[in-house]
N, C-alpha and C positions, 0 to 999 in steps of 0.2 A: 696475351701474346699479340704482337703486331701482325696485322693481316696484310695480304699482298698489296691491296690498294688502300692501305691506311693513309689517313689524311696528314698533311702538315698542319699543325695547330699553332696559331698565333694568339697570344693572350694580350688583351688591351685593357687599359684603365683610364683612358682619356688623356694620358700624357703624350708628349711629342716623341719621347723615346719609344713608346709602344707603337706609334705609327711607323717609326723607322723599322721596328721589328716586322710590322705588317708588310712593308715594302720588300724586305728581305725574304720573308716567307712566300709572298706572292710570286716573286721571281723564281724561287726554288721550286714551288709547286708546278709552275709551267715547265721548268727545265726537267723535272722528274716525272711529269705527266701524272700528277696526283691532285686530288681535291684539296682545297684550302678551307679550313674551319677556323673562324675567328670567334674567340670566346671572351666573355667578360664575367667575372665572378663577383657577386655582391655578398657581403657578410650578413648573416641573419641578425635581426634585432634581438637584443637581450630579452629574456623572459620578463614580462611585466604583469602587473595585476591592477585591477580596478581601472581608474581613469587613465593610468599610464598606458593601457593597451592601445588606445587611440593614437597616442604619440608614437608608439612602436610601429604601428601600421603605417603611419605617415612617413616614418623613417624608411620603411621598406619600399613604399611607393615612390618616394623621392629617389632612393638608390636605383630602383629599377628604371626610372625615367632617365637618369643620368647614364645608366648602362646602355639603354637603347640608343641614346644619342651618340655615345662613344662607338657603338657597333655600326651605326649608320655612317659615321665619318670614316671608320676603318674600312668598311666595305667599299666606300667611294675611293679611298686611297688605293686599295687593292685593284679595283677596276681601272684606275688611271695608270697604275704601275704595270699591270699585266692584263689587258682587256680580255684575253682568252681564258683567264683563270676561272675555275668553277668554285666560287666562294660562297659559304653560308655562314650566318652568324647565330650565336646561341648564348643565352644568359644562364648561368648556374648560380645556385645559392649555397653558400658554405664558406669555409675558410679557404682563401685563394690557394695557398700552397698545397693543402690536402686535396682540393678539387683537381688541381693540375697534375698532382701525382697520380690520381686515379685515371685521368684522361690519358696519361702517358702509356698506360697498358695497351691502348688501342691506336696509338699515333706512330707515324713514321719518325717525326721529330716535333719537339716543342720549341717555339721561338718566342723570346721575351726581351723586353727592354732591360737594360742594365739596372735602371732605377726608376720606379714609378712615382706616382703622385704622392705616395706616402713616404718617400725617401727623404732622409736628412741630407742637406746639401753636402756636408762633409763626408757622408758615407756613400761612396761611389757605387757599391753593389748592394741592391736592395735585399731585404730579408727574404722576400718571396723568391727572387731569382736564385739566391744562395741555397735555399731549401730545396727548390725544384731541381737545380743542377746536381745536388748531392743525392737525391732520392729517386729521381726519375727512372722509369723502366725503358725509356728510349733516349736517343741523343737530344741534348738541349743546346740550343744556340742562343747565346746572350749577345744582344746587339747594342752598340753604342752609336753616337753621332759619327758622321764622316765615314760611312760604310761604302761609298761609291768608289771602288778601286778595282783595277784589273790585274793586280799583282798575284804572286804565287800563293799556294796553300802551304802552311807550316804545320808540322806535326811533331809533338814531343814523344820520344821513344825511350822506354826504360826497361824493356824486357818483361814487364808484368803481363798478366792475362788481360787486364784492362787496356794496357797499351796496345796489345794486338788488335783489339777492336777499334781503337783510335786510328791505327795505321790503315786498316781496311776502309774506314769511313773517309780518311784523308785521300787515299788513292781514288775512291769513287768521286769525291768532290773535285779533285784536280782534273780527272778525266772529263767530267761533265763541263767544267769551266774552261777546259782546254788551256790549262796553265801548268807550269812546273810545280813540283812538290819539293819542299825543303824539309829534310828529316834531321831533327836535332837530337843527339844522344850525348849525354854527359856521364862521366864516370867519377865525379867527385864523391858520390855516395855509394860507390861499390863496397860491399861488405869486406872488411879486412884491410882496406887500403890505409897505409900510414906513411908518415914521412920516411920511415926506414925503408918501406917498399920502394918509394920513389927514388931514394938515393942508392940503395944497394942493388935493386933489381932493374932499375932503369925505367924512365918515363916511357921510352919507346915501346917496351913490351906491353905496357898498359894501353897505350894508344892502339897498337896492333890488335890487341884482344878486344878492345871496344869497337873498333872498325869491323872486325869479324862478327861480333855479336850483332851490330847494326845490320850488316849484310844479310844475316840469317833472318832477322825480323822483317826485313823488307822483301825477302825473296818471293813470298806469295803474292804480294801486291804487284811486284814487277812482272810476274808471270801473267797475272790477270789483266794488267793495264800497261802493256808494252808501249802505249802511246804517251805515257807520262814521263817527261824528263825528271830525273831525281838528283838533287844536290844533297850531299851528305855533310853534316857538321858534327864533328866529334871533338869534345873539349872537356878539360878538367875544371869546370866552373859550376856554380849552382845552376840548376836547370832553368829556373824561371827567367833569370837574366839572359841566358843564351837564347831561349825561345823568343823573348821580346826583342832582342837585337836582330834575330833572323827575320822577325815579322815586321820590321820597320815599314816595309812597303807591301805587306801581305794583305790579301782580302779575306783570309780566314785562318784562324788557328784551331787546331784539333788536338785535344788531349783526353786522356782517360780521367775518370772521376777520382781515382785514387791510385797512386803509383806503387812501385815496389816497396817503398819505405813506409807506406800508410798503415795505420792501425785499423783493424776491422771496424771499430766503433767510430772512427773519423772518416765519414763517407766521402767528403770532399777534401782531397789532399792539399797540403800546403802549397805545392807548386801550382796546382790548378787555381787555388784561391788567389795567389799572388798575381798570376797572369790575368785572371778575370778582373781584378781590381783596376788595372792600369792599361790594358790592351786598347789600342786605338782602332782595332778592327773587330768584327764579330768573332766570338770564341765558341767552338762546339765542344761540349763535354760529353764524352761517350761513357755509358755505364758498363759495369761488368757484365 
């Protein structure tokens, strides 16, 4: 369970995108008055026997040296970005996704680059980022290039339990950043909607119902953060497209890990995956 003064954790691997994640995390740590922990995970050498043991140990030593170098650079970047930040670095050994999942139990949030050194050029979202976003116990922020923006925060709202957490996080972020919040709610996937409903019962009825539902879901955040101006978007379109359109000039998108239509076994919903793949700003995925 996350503690009161839980750190913001940025994961690095020596890639430039990881340093962008450190810059974002350092700024957030100062803004939230939290410590910053920068971590690098090295994979263990495969079990070897005989003369291969020396080679395996050389692999581990080399990996650790590279990790130490990556941490030194990352800490320098954090200090340059936010001199007042309290940053520490640590190396862990294990499978990166599994280690980061474990660290998420004690973190305020995890911050990662969209794709690390091991990523394939055509695969925009790395396997570690995908896994951690799907299984983390705390919010995960996936950072891409071009994150310097003072635009609004955008949140996807669908009425699910996970979405409620995303709304809360989005209001907090917009309040801290002193920017407006854009809440996007679509009703293309409402259960039971058909062409007959739209023709016979009227599109306006569905729009009014969706707006009322959105108002209910935003009520708590509006009460807690009256300083945040809120723009509401209600549309009968696939949610990913509407969120991306609304976030054209945004500095952060916030979504739940799995929405109303998600299967329990599919931990990262299709909308979240679609937005993560192409968003031009950082994306925060909030777990259930």
